[in-house]
Residue, then its C-alpha position, 0 to 999 in steps of 0.5 A: m469502519e470506512i471501506d473503500y473500493r478499488p479497481w485492485g481490491k479494496y482498503e478498510v480503516l482500522l485506526d484514523t488519528d492525528s499522529v497515525k494512520v492504519k489501514r487493511i489493504t486486500i489485493k485481488p490476484k494479478q492486481r496491483l496499486s499504482y507506482q506512487y510516492h507521498n511528500k507527508r507521510r511514511e508507511q509500514w507495511t506487515v503481510v498477513n495473507g499471501n505473498l505481497t511484492i514490493v517495487l521499492d525505488g526500482d527494487k523488486l522485493f518480496r514479502n511472506p505473511g508475518e513479514s514487513i517492509s518500511i517505506p521511507l517518506g518520498s521513496s517511490h513504491r507499489a503493492w503488486n499481487e503476482t499470485d493467484e490468491t488474495v494478498v492482505f496486508i496492514e499499512v501503518q502511516t506515519g508522518t504530518y498528514f494521511g489524505e489521499d491526495d498526498i498520493i503522487r502517482v508515477e505510473d497506474d494501471y487504471s489510467r488515474i494519473 
């Protein structure tokens, strides 16, 4: 299993095929991923642990364990842990390409733009 550590936490690749990629994403307390979009994939997020804040095309939304959200192709989005507890969610990517170079960052707390 591939594990990639990031400043905000980590992700683990659970499944990687030509038609789908599945990740288990862990966000440390008070951290957030970059505000980003993708040209070649859409995503479905399901919260496993904690309370996830999502920014989707400028709207701030919330999901609790067992709840999901769809991230459409081309929509700007951010996963954010505003709490003092670790947040874990499963990300299912579908589309034509799943490489990390299809991340177009709009805003980033860790100077990765």
